[in-house]
N, C-alpha and C positions, 0 to 999 in steps of 0.2 A: 657478480665475480665474474669480470671480462673473460671470454672465450677466444681462442686463437683464429685464425684465418680459416684452417682448415676445419676446423670444428662449425666454423658460422655454413662454409659451404653444404654442409652434412645436413644442420638445421630444415626438421621435418615439423608439421603444423596436422593437428587433425580439425579439416576443418567440415564442418555441419554443412553451410552453403554461401553464397557470395551474391548479393542482392543489389542491382543496379539502380539508378536514379532514383535514389532515397533525397528526400527534402529535410526527413525531420532527425536526423541524427548530426548536427552540424550545419554547420555553413554553407549552402550553395549547394547543389547537387552532388552527390556522395553516392560513392562505391563501398557498400557493410561487407564485412566478412565476417562471418558467423564463427567464432572458434565452437567445438565440441568439449565437452565435461564442466560441469559446476558440481561446487561442493553445495550451495544450496538447494531445497526441494519447496521451492515456495508454491503452497497451495494453485495460484492464480496462475502460473507461469505461462504465457503465451507462446513458448515454445519448446514443448518437453523431451524434443528429439537432439534437443540440445546439454541433456542432462548429463547424459551417459558420458563417458571417457573412452569409448568403442565403438565404433559401426554397429548400425543397427539398421533392423526388419520391417519399414513397413508395408502394410496391409492395404491395402481400400479396394472392399467389398464391392464398390459401388462397379468397379471397374473389370472386376474379374467373369470367366467368363464359362464356370466352371469345365473347364479340361480336363484339370487334374494331372496334370503334368509338373506340379511344384509335389504332389502329393509322391509321386512314381518318384522322383530327383533327389528328395531330401534323404539323406546319409544317417537323421540321427530320428527318425519317426515322429517327428514333430507336426506330423501333419495329416490329418485326417477327414472324409466329407462329413458335411454337417448334415442336417436334416434339412436343408432351403435347397442342397445341392451346389452348393461352395466348399470349397476346402476351408478347414479352421486348421489354426496352428498355436498348438497348446506353447506356451512362451517358457513354462519350468523348461521345457525338453529341449526348445530351439536354441542353437550354439550362435545364431547370427550367420551362420558362415555366407548367408549370399548364392547358396547354390540355386534354391528355388527361384532366386530374381534372373536369372541368368535362362529358363528355361519359361517363363511365362509368357506368354506372347501378344499381354493386352498392357502391359505393364500396372498391373494390380499390384505385383508386388517389385520392391525399391528398396535399395540400403541409402541412408543418410550415414554419411560420416567417410572421408576420404581425407589420405594425407598426401599434403601436400609440400614443395619444396618452397623455401621463400623466392627463387626465382620463379617456381610457377607462378606464387599469387602474384607476383611483381607483373608478370605478363599479362592476369589478369586484370589489373588493375589501370596498366598503360592504357589500355582497351578503350578508356573512358575519358582520357588525359582532355582530350577536346570538350569535356564538359565541365573539367575541373577548370579550367583557363578561362571559359564565358562566364561563370558562373559564382568564380573563387570557390569553386568544392573544393572535395578533397576525400580523402578513406579517413572510415572509421572501421576499428575493430572490436566486434562487442562477443557475445556467447551468447548460453555459455557462460566460463569466465576466462576472460585473455590472459588470469594473473597465474594459469595453470600451466599454460605454455610460455612462462615469460620469454625467455629467450630467442625462443620463434618469433614471437611479437613486438619485440625489441630490437631485433634485426630488420623485419619488415618496416616496421616504421623510421629507425635509422636510415634504411635506403629512400625510403619515401621523402621524406622529409631531407635529407642532408644532399642525395644526387637527383631525385628528378624533382625537387621543389613544391612539394603534396603537402599539401594544409593536413595534420593528419590528429585525428582525436582517438577517446577508447571509451569504451562502458566497461564499466566495474562493479560489479558489487561491494568488494572491498573486503570480503573475507580469504585473507591471504598473509603468508609470513610475508611482513613489510620490503624486505631486501628484493623478493621476489616482483611486489606489489611496482615498487621504485624501480625496479630494471625494468618493468611491462612498461609504465609508463612515463620514462623520460623520454622519448622522442615522440611524447602526443603535445601536440598544441593545446587540445581541449580534454577536459577528462570531464566526464558521463559519470556521476558517481550514484549509485543506487544507498537511499535508506530507506527500509522496509516500515521500522515502528520504531519508536523510541525505546521501550521497555523491554529490556534484554530478554527476560520469561513469557513477554508476550510474542518478542520476536522469534523466539526459538520454537515457538506452537504454532510460527505460521512459517516460517523456513526451513526448520530442523537445526539452527545455529543460534546461540546469541548474539546480540551486535557488538560486543565489546569490542572485540575484535576490529569490528566495521569502524566503530565512533575513534576508535585509539588512532586506524591508520590515517582516515580523512584528518584530523586534529594535524598530524607531521605532515602532510601533506600542504598544509595549509598552510604551517610554519614555513614550510620550503617558501611559498609566496611565488612560482617562478612559474606558473602557468594557471589557467583561470578553470577552477571547477566548477561545474551544474551540479548541482542535489535534485536527484529525481524520487518520486515517490511515486508508486501504484498507488490512486484511491479504490481499495475495495470496501464498499459499502456493507456495514455491520463487523466490519473487521480493524481496519485502522483507521477509520473515517471521523472518529471524534475529534470536537473542536480541541478537546483537551490535548489529545495528543498529536495534532495541527500546529498548537501553540507550542510545546514544547521542543519539533520540530522547527518552529520559525526560529526561536531563543538559542536554540543549539547552533543552528546556518550562522544566524545574525554573530555570533561570539566566534566563529572561525575567521573574521576579516577581510579584508579586502579582496584576497582571494576567491572567495564563493561570487561568484557573477552573477546567480537567480537561483530560486526553486522553482522546479517544473514538478506540477501536479497531473501524473498520467490519466485518466477517467479508466476504469476497468470495461474492458473486453472479451469476448467469450471465444474472439476470431480461433484461439488455437486449441479449440474443443476437442475440433476433430480427430485431430491429431495424437490425442490421447487414445481417442477407439484404434485409429491405424498402428499406435503401438503394445495396443492389448490391456491398454490400462484404464481406470475410471477417472472420470473428469468430479473435483469434489464438490466445484462448486456450480454446479449445474440450475443453480435456484438465485442466486444471485445476481440483480439487477444492475444495470448499466445506473450513475449516478446519475443525479437529478444536477441540471446547468446552475442552478440558481442554489443548489449545496455547494457544489466548485466553488461559484463565485466566493461565496462565505468564506468557505477553509482559503481560498487566495487571499482575501481581504482582512482573515488571522496570519497570516504568513507575512502580509506587508505591513502593517501594524506593529512587528515584533521590530523593522529595520533592513527587513532582506526586500529584494524586489523577487517578484513572483510570476509564475506564469500557467495559463492550464491547457496541455498536452506538448 
């Protein structure tokens, strides 16, 4: 559904971060805009701070000096002093109001998630314009899930593409109402589309939702055929890396036709584990090992054998 000019001026998005000088999420040097809020809860998520659609408190114990300023400032009584002389937050009582971050002198307490207008986002994007021109780069919007904020993301990409002539890309998990997803990707030159697992029941165990909507949506996008789609699959040893599972992925991708540019196999990493601690959560894949290069190579060969291009990373 189209919105009028006044409504477009009022659009704001909840953004978790803006990352500059990325070279892995589209052609050239890119600016990544991470939207906050995601309908999936993937066990391996490397950006757990983007899952909830609200600002959240991050606490870095190693930066805390134990001054207790936060304890005195908290209006909800959610902070107590622990045995190690540092404050501890009861996440059940915490309201993520951010008041404790305002009195923390060491930066141990910070908030992730801020509301930004499309105009504010464009100002950030324009700062990197010289790098886009010199590298044929552009802007990639990911998350979280951009389709949860479809109107804001669509207007941002529309202005990047049509007014500023900046290359645009979207990273999506595909779990959305199709109209919202189509609105989100309307002004995207390239779509990175996640498929975590081909079996609906296993997908639900790993992410919290079935993959039926995800697979149907990519079928519809591929039929439109007006933009290239890159399928991305994280390779999590012991969870979704069997040869049979990867073969089914390749066969599915090959059956979608020319809209699919390639399949990218993304090796598991645990770089986001520290963020779970900062959010007061438990990281459940602590014992998972990084996949061996020879195993990744074998999985890539399986994809290629089904008739679709593939790459690792």
